[in-house]
C-alpha distance (Angstrom), angle and dihedral (degrees) to the residues before:
residue distance angle dihedral
M1 . . .
S2 6.79 . .
Q3 3.43 126.1 .
L4 3.75 127.6 89.4
Q5 3.86 110.3 -152.9
S6 3.74 127.1 -152.7
T7 3.70 120.8 -130.2
E8 3.85 129.2 -149.9
M9 3.65 91.2 -154.6
S10 3.87 108.2 102.5
Y11 3.89 112.6 -130.4
T12 3.71 91.7 2.9
V13 3.73 124.9 100.3
F14 3.71 134.0 178.2
F15 3.86 112.2 -134.3
A16 3.67 119.2 -151.7
V17 3.69 146.4 174.4
A18 3.56 126.1 -164.8
L19 3.82 128.4 -131.0
C20 3.97 136.0 -6.0
G21 4.15 136.7 91.6
A22 4.05 150.0 81.2
A23 3.70 132.0 107.9
W24 3.70 107.5 -156.5
A25 3.81 120.1 148.8
A26 3.72 117.2 -157.4
S27 3.91 118.3 -139.1
V28 3.88 97.1 -156.2
P29 3.66 130.6 133.6
H30 3.68 118.0 -85.9
A31 3.88 117.9 -121.6
S32 3.70 122.7 -114.3
N33 3.70 119.6 -123.2
S34 3.75 94.7 -115.7
Q35 3.82 95.3 53.9
S36 3.83 115.9 104.7
Y37 3.86 123.3 -150.9
D38 3.68 140.8 -154.8
T39 3.89 89.8 -131.0
I40 3.82 136.4 3.3
V41 3.73 114.5 -154.1
I42 3.83 118.5 -156.6
G43 3.71 113.9 -150.1
L44 3.74 131.5 16.7
G45 3.77 103.5 -136.4
S46 3.74 120.8 118.1
A47 3.86 92.7 -67.2
G48 3.67 95.8 45.4
T49 3.81 97.8 42.7
T50 3.81 89.8 49.5
A51 3.70 93.2 50.1
A52 3.79 96.1 44.3
S53 3.91 93.1 48.3
T54 3.76 94.0 44.4
L55 3.86 90.2 55.9
A56 3.69 94.2 41.3
R57 3.78 93.1 51.0
A58 3.83 86.9 54.1
G59 3.78 88.8 55.7
R60 3.84 100.0 -101.1
R61 3.69 120.5 147.7
V62 3.94 100.7 -119.6
L63 3.81 130.2 178.0
A64 3.73 116.7 -161.1
L65 3.85 118.3 -158.2
E66 3.77 114.7 -163.3
A67 3.95 119.6 -178.2
Q68 3.79 94.1 -159.0
D69 3.85 121.5 70.2
R70 3.82 93.3 -115.1
V71 3.79 142.1 47.6
G72 3.71 117.7 -107.9
G73 3.81 109.8 65.5
R74 3.83 107.9 -155.1
V75 3.75 87.6 3.1
H76 3.75 110.2 88.3
T77 3.84 123.4 168.1
V78 3.86 111.8 -176.1
P79 3.70 131.8 -176.7
F80 3.75 112.4 -107.1
G81 3.81 134.0 165.0
D82 3.68 109.7 -31.9
G83 3.87 95.9 -21.0
V84 3.61 137.6 4.1
V85 3.88 138.6 -67.2
E86 3.76 132.5 -158.4
L87 3.84 118.5 -119.4
G88 3.78 89.4 -176.0
A89 3.88 131.5 23.2
E90 3.98 109.7 15.3
W91 3.73 103.3 -176.4
I92 3.77 149.0 28.7
H93 3.76 104.2 -118.9
G94 3.78 110.7 -140.6
T95 3.77 129.6 -21.3
N96 3.82 110.7 -126.0
P97 2.89 118.9 82.3
N98 3.77 98.3 4.1
R99 3.82 125.9 136.1
V100 3.88 92.8 -157.0
Y101 3.72 93.9 49.7
D102 3.89 92.0 45.8
A103 3.77 89.2 51.0
A104 3.72 93.0 54.9
V105 3.87 94.2 45.3
Q106 3.83 93.4 45.4
N107 3.86 90.4 55.3
N108 3.82 95.8 43.7
V109 3.76 95.1 -109.9
T110 3.80 110.8 150.6
V111 3.77 112.9 -137.2
L112 3.79 118.1 -170.2
P113 3.82 131.3 -142.0
Q114 3.81 113.8 -120.9
Y115 3.83 122.5 -150.9
F116 3.72 130.2 -176.6
E117 3.81 129.0 -167.6
L118 3.79 114.8 -143.5
A119 3.78 111.1 -109.1
F120 3.81 115.2 -178.4
Y121 3.81 127.6 -156.5
R122 3.71 129.1 -179.8
S123 3.87 128.1 -137.2
D124 3.82 92.3 -133.9
G125 3.79 94.0 49.4
E126 3.80 96.0 -116.7
E127 3.85 117.9 138.0
P128 3.91 107.1 -92.4
K129 3.75 122.4 -131.5
S130 3.84 86.9 -110.7
A131 3.87 98.2 164.3
L132 3.73 92.4 49.6
M133 3.75 93.1 46.3
K134 3.70 92.4 53.1
E135 3.79 91.3 46.0
L136 3.72 90.8 52.0
F137 3.82 92.9 45.0
N138 3.74 93.0 52.1
Y139 3.78 91.5 46.5
L140 3.81 93.8 51.3
S141 3.73 93.0 48.4
Q142 3.69 91.8 77.3
F143 3.78 88.7 63.8
F144 3.91 98.3 51.9
H145 3.88 85.6 95.6
A146 3.69 102.6 21.1
S147 3.81 94.8 118.7
P148 3.81 100.3 -157.4
L149 3.79 119.5 -147.2
V150 3.77 91.4 -102.8
P151 3.79 112.3 47.9
L152 3.89 110.2 -126.4
P153 3.84 132.6 177.4
M154 3.84 105.9 -86.8
G155 3.75 92.5 -119.6
S156 3.71 93.2 55.8
Y157 3.81 92.9 44.6
L158 3.77 93.6 50.9
T159 3.78 93.4 42.7
D160 3.72 88.9 58.0
R161 3.86 91.1 48.8
I162 3.85 91.2 50.6
H163 3.82 93.6 52.7
H164 3.88 89.7 43.7
Y165 3.89 90.2 54.1
L166 3.73 95.0 46.6
E167 3.72 93.0 46.5
Q168 3.78 88.6 56.3
K169 3.75 101.0 41.3
Y170 3.76 110.0 16.2
P171 3.68 109.0 21.2
S172 3.85 94.1 162.9
L173 3.84 89.0 67.0
L174 3.76 92.6 61.4
S175 3.87 85.9 83.0
D176 3.78 92.4 50.0
R177 3.80 97.7 91.3
D178 3.74 94.6 169.5
F179 3.75 91.7 59.2
I180 3.79 93.1 45.7
D181 3.75 95.2 46.1
E182 3.78 92.3 47.4
F183 3.78 94.5 48.6
Q184 3.79 92.2 45.7
N185 3.85 91.7 49.7
F186 3.76 89.8 50.4
L187 3.80 93.6 50.2
D188 3.72 91.1 45.2
L189 3.81 88.7 55.4
Y190 3.73 93.8 41.8
I191 3.86 97.3 50.8
S192 3.77 92.6 37.9
D193 3.89 88.1 51.9
Y194 3.84 91.6 49.3
E195 3.84 93.4 49.2
A196 3.80 95.5 36.7
A197 3.73 85.9 -124.1
Y198 3.79 129.3 153.7
S199 3.83 90.4 -127.5
W200 3.71 139.0 -14.8
N201 3.86 86.2 -110.3
D202 3.79 89.7 60.7
M203 3.84 88.0 61.0
S204 3.83 125.1 83.3
S205 3.72 121.5 -123.1
N206 3.83 86.8 -140.2
C207 3.76 98.0 64.0
Q208 3.79 111.8 168.4
F209 3.77 95.9 -150.7
R210 3.82 113.5 125.2
N211 3.74 126.9 -160.2
V212 3.82 123.3 -134.5
E213 3.77 121.5 -132.5
G214 3.80 123.6 -90.7
H215 3.73 135.7 45.1
P216 3.75 106.6 -20.5
Y217 3.81 98.6 -146.1
M218 3.69 114.5 49.5
S219 3.76 115.1 168.0
W220 3.86 128.9 -148.5
H221 3.82 83.8 -154.1
R222 3.81 112.0 -178.9
Y223 3.80 91.6 -2.1
G224 3.80 90.8 66.7
Y225 3.85 127.4 -145.4
R226 3.81 88.0 -88.6
T227 3.67 87.2 78.4
F228 3.80 89.4 73.5
F229 3.81 88.8 62.4
E230 3.81 94.5 46.0
I231 3.74 86.0 55.4
L232 3.75 95.5 48.3
L233 3.84 91.4 49.6
N234 3.59 93.9 44.9
K235 3.92 93.1 -115.5
Y236 3.76 99.0 115.1
N237 3.88 113.8 117.1
N238 3.86 89.7 8.5
G239 3.70 94.4 -56.0
P240 3.86 114.2 176.8
G241 3.90 94.3 -116.6
L242 3.85 121.1 -129.4
P243 3.90 115.3 -54.8
T244 3.80 95.2 -151.8
L245 3.95 94.9 51.4
D246 3.74 121.2 86.1
I247 3.74 117.3 -168.1
K248 3.95 124.7 -162.5
L249 3.73 112.8 -171.6
S250 3.91 122.6 -163.6
T251 3.69 88.5 31.6
E252 3.83 115.9 131.7
V253 3.84 117.6 -161.6
T254 3.83 113.6 -139.4
R255 3.77 100.9 172.4
V256 3.81 140.2 33.6
A257 3.86 111.3 -174.2
W258 3.69 120.7 178.3
S259 3.78 138.5 168.5
R260 3.71 130.6 -130.0
A261 3.72 90.9 -145.7
A262 3.66 116.5 111.5
D263 3.75 92.7 -127.1
G264 3.81 95.9 43.8
N265 3.72 132.3 103.6
V266 3.84 142.5 -155.6
T267 3.71 125.8 -93.7
V268 3.80 119.6 -160.0
T269 3.80 119.5 -165.1
T270 3.84 123.0 -161.8
A271 3.77 130.4 -151.2
D272 3.79 91.4 -102.8
G273 3.91 89.9 60.6
A274 3.78 97.4 -104.5
T275 3.75 120.5 135.4
Y276 3.86 129.7 -154.5
T277 3.82 127.4 -169.5
A278 3.85 129.5 -149.5
D279 3.66 141.8 160.9
N280 3.80 89.1 -110.3
V281 3.83 141.8 -9.9
I282 3.79 132.9 -139.4
V283 3.82 112.8 -147.0
T284 3.84 112.0 -154.6
V285 3.81 101.5 162.3
S286 3.95 117.2 135.1
L287 3.88 121.8 -88.1
G288 3.91 84.5 -114.5
V289 3.75 89.9 61.9
L290 3.76 94.7 45.1
K291 3.74 89.9 49.4
E292 3.85 90.0 57.0
T293 3.84 100.2 36.6
H294 3.77 114.1 22.6
E295 3.84 94.7 101.2
T296 3.64 91.9 59.3
L297 3.67 101.8 28.6
F298 3.72 104.1 67.0
S299 3.74 130.2 53.7
P300 3.06 113.7 -137.0
Q301 3.83 92.9 32.0
L302 3.77 118.7 -111.7
N303 3.85 118.1 -85.7
G304 3.80 125.4 -103.0
E305 3.89 95.5 -93.7
K306 3.79 94.6 52.9
R307 3.85 89.8 43.9
T308 3.71 90.4 52.9
A309 3.80 95.1 46.5
I310 3.84 89.4 50.6
E311 3.78 90.0 52.4
K312 3.76 99.7 43.2
I313 3.91 103.3 40.0
S314 3.88 112.4 84.0
I315 3.73 127.5 -135.1
G316 3.84 115.1 -162.8
V317 3.73 136.1 -159.9
K318 3.73 128.9 -118.7
H319 3.81 123.4 177.4
K320 3.73 128.1 -159.6
I321 3.82 124.2 -155.8
V322 3.89 113.5 -172.1
L323 3.77 119.1 -169.5
L324 3.80 125.7 -169.4
F325 3.84 118.0 -147.2
P326 3.85 129.4 -165.0
H327 3.76 89.4 -116.3
V328 3.83 142.2 -3.9
W329 3.92 108.5 -81.9
W330 3.74 99.8 164.4
P331 3.86 134.3 79.2
E332 3.74 105.2 -89.9
G333 3.84 124.1 -129.4
Q334 3.76 95.5 35.0
E335 3.79 140.8 108.7
F336 3.83 109.0 -137.0
D337 3.91 111.3 -138.0
F338 3.79 121.1 -168.1
I339 3.74 122.5 -144.7
W340 3.83 111.6 -163.2
N341 3.70 122.7 -147.8
R342 3.87 110.1 -138.8
E343 3.86 94.3 -126.3
D344 3.80 89.6 50.8
I345 3.77 90.6 54.9
K346 3.82 91.3 48.9
N347 3.80 91.5 50.0
L348 3.86 94.1 57.9
A349 3.77 116.7 106.2
D350 3.86 114.1 -110.8
D351 3.80 91.3 -107.3
E352 3.74 93.9 55.3
K353 3.69 104.4 40.2
W354 3.83 89.2 102.7
I355 3.70 90.8 76.0
S356 3.83 88.8 68.2
N357 3.85 87.0 69.3
I358 3.75 92.3 62.6
S359 3.85 101.0 98.1
Q360 3.76 99.3 172.2
I361 3.90 146.8 -2.2
T362 3.72 128.9 -146.5
T363 3.87 137.1 -165.4
P364 3.86 118.6 -114.3
M365 3.76 118.3 -132.6
G366 3.74 94.2 -144.9
A367 3.76 100.9 69.3
S368 3.86 135.9 27.3
N369 3.70 124.2 -117.3
T370 3.75 95.8 20.1
V371 3.82 135.9 127.3
T372 3.80 128.3 -169.5
F373 3.82 122.9 -143.9
W374 3.87 116.6 -155.0
I375 3.77 122.9 -153.1
S376 3.86 128.3 161.1
G377 3.80 143.3 -178.0
R378 3.89 124.9 23.9
P379 3.98 91.7 -17.1
A380 3.76 88.3 57.1
I381 3.85 90.8 52.6
L382 3.81 89.0 50.2
V383 3.81 93.8 48.7
E384 3.83 90.8 52.2
S385 3.81 85.8 63.4
L386 3.76 96.7 54.2
S387 3.80 127.7 88.1
D388 3.82 123.5 -103.5
D389 3.71 92.7 -111.9
Q390 3.83 93.0 52.6
V391 3.78 91.8 47.0
E392 3.88 94.5 46.0
Q393 3.83 94.2 49.8
K394 3.83 94.2 48.8
C395 3.76 91.8 46.9
L396 3.80 89.1 50.9
Q397 3.87 88.8 46.7
L398 3.87 87.9 54.8
L399 3.83 94.9 48.2
R400 3.87 91.4 49.6
K401 3.80 90.2 47.7
F402 3.75 94.5 53.6
M403 3.73 107.0 23.6
G404 3.85 106.6 19.8
R405 3.78 99.7 85.7
N406 3.74 96.2 90.0
V407 3.82 102.7 17.7
T408 3.75 133.9 52.0
I409 3.73 109.3 -122.5
P410 3.77 114.0 -153.1
E411 3.69 129.4 -143.1
P412 3.85 112.4 -87.1
T413 3.84 116.8 -111.4
A414 3.79 98.7 -152.5
I415 3.74 143.1 5.1
V416 3.76 134.0 -155.3
R417 3.89 125.9 177.0
S418 3.79 143.4 172.7
S419 3.76 130.0 -109.0
W420 3.86 105.4 -167.5
H421 3.86 95.6 148.5
S422 3.75 99.6 46.7
N423 3.78 91.7 43.1
P424 3.87 103.6 101.4
F425 3.81 88.2 -149.5
T426 3.64 98.6 58.7
R427 3.93 109.5 17.4
G428 3.76 92.5 -168.6
S429 3.76 144.7 11.9
Y430 3.90 108.1 -107.0
T431 3.80 141.7 -37.5
Y432 3.74 127.9 -94.5
D433 3.92 133.7 -175.0
N434 3.75 107.0 -95.0
V435 3.78 129.7 -162.4
L436 3.81 89.2 -85.4
A437 3.87 93.7 55.6
P438 3.89 96.7 92.9
Q439 3.88 89.2 54.4
Y440 3.85 89.0 53.1
P441 3.86 103.0 39.4
T442 3.87 95.4 160.5
A443 3.79 96.0 43.1
R444 4.03 94.6 110.9
E445 3.73 91.3 45.3
D446 3.87 89.3 48.4
L447 3.66 91.0 51.4
G448 3.71 92.2 50.7
A449 3.82 98.3 45.7
P450 3.85 113.2 114.2
L451 3.88 121.5 -118.9
T452 3.82 107.1 -124.1
D453 3.81 135.8 -155.4
S454 3.90 123.1 -124.3
S455 3.78 90.6 -81.1
G456 3.74 95.4 54.1
R457 3.81 98.0 -105.5
P458 3.74 116.9 139.5
R459 3.75 113.4 -111.1
V460 3.77 106.4 166.0
L461 3.83 113.3 31.8
F462 3.72 126.1 -174.5
A463 3.92 129.6 -146.5
G464 3.79 134.9 162.2
E465 3.71 137.2 108.8
A466 3.76 92.3 -77.6
T467 3.79 90.0 63.5
S468 3.87 94.3 56.1
P469 3.80 108.9 101.4
N470 3.86 95.0 -155.7
H471 3.91 108.8 13.0
F472 3.84 103.4 46.7
G473 3.83 116.9 145.0
T474 3.83 92.6 36.6
V475 3.77 135.4 97.3
H476 3.77 93.2 -130.3
G477 3.87 89.9 51.1
A478 3.76 91.1 53.2
S479 3.81 91.6 46.7
E480 3.76 91.6 50.3
T481 3.79 89.2 56.0
G482 3.79 91.9 52.5
Y483 3.71 91.4 51.2
R484 3.89 90.6 45.7
E485 3.91 90.3 55.4
A486 3.80 94.6 43.1
L487 3.76 91.2 54.5
K488 3.67 90.5 54.6
L489 3.84 90.1 65.8
L490 3.84 95.3 45.2
P491 3.85 125.7 85.5
K492 3.87 110.0 -118.1
S493 3.92 88.4 -110.0
E494 3.81 89.0 63.4
K495 3.77 102.9 42.5
E496 3.90 115.4 112.2
């Protein structure tokens, strides 16, 4: 949804997440069980929708099966307040080369850069060392993709960098354990949240993610990320759709059976007992779903390389909580970052300790008077199990604790939030390079390699952000993989 990017702007940082959001429902004919297709695409997130639309535009007969009741996968735009908010992917990360950004520009859709200035608040009300924290953050950003000769857990690597910097510039601060501990705790939460990881020590210092050029956080604002899918499916501005593409929503695939015989085909079975046949199939379900279902989903079962990749690659959890207020009460143009005092965390009741894992809030561009809380890892899983009322009141408590000393914070008027872990058709937000990644350098390529028949033709193909070697965790990375797999099925003369 990976991936931290340094910024040359002092005291300004772009905050990002990587992958999740668009609620577009296709009104297209449902396929009959007796109909055969050139290709079946499983999943209509960014990868699947890109693959299906690429093949359909080339005249191929395509059936797309989506388990959820909407198109978009881990992109999910929902109406909220006076506009829309994203429960999944928030931004387009970079502009060149970027298939998502290009789709917007080519269709005259204006996307806007979003900036946030770091604004620190302390749980005990004391004045934070904001200038020093910004200085440290900007210094450390150069090491987010440094790839040291000996791979380390990201937390260990950055902790060493922090101590080295303080030793060189502020040696007296080395004895200020409270400051160091609090800043490291903030950075752990911040980076873990960005990567959707469980801890910065679960991430590798040798992450293979690569940024693309251009502004890293371009917002669809009031258009919503769903617009990307409308463009792909030729539905934007009342487009007629794609005549050779059939879409079935709310259709869970339970079996993918294929033959290694050169004259064989692929049979896909769905939860309602229907079967569909095609020359080949492109599987684009999330890594979380593959982890849970691959042993029963494929016949024959996947080979050892794929099974290892599914096991060793990590998919994390990021949870969004969006509150709507009757009016704007916060300073605009900022990202609000929370520094927790150790004693304040200890004093939290057991049922509210999860709020100490919210390190920042941001303001969406798609709706007025809204703020987004970000939380990741195991606390995010816990929050998904709580009621809206519980979550809303604890978030309000958090705001008043950190920001309510000089401003009256009103009661929210509405709440909406994500559920990527508990959703059986996602089981997570997006993947990241964990500490095992350097030991399995080809895992993502192995996951994305097609299964071929005896003649060498691809029969079962794989796409999705987890199969992208360098752009995982992003919508454009997922789209690239869908396009990549579609091209494998087209003669050179038909490739775009």
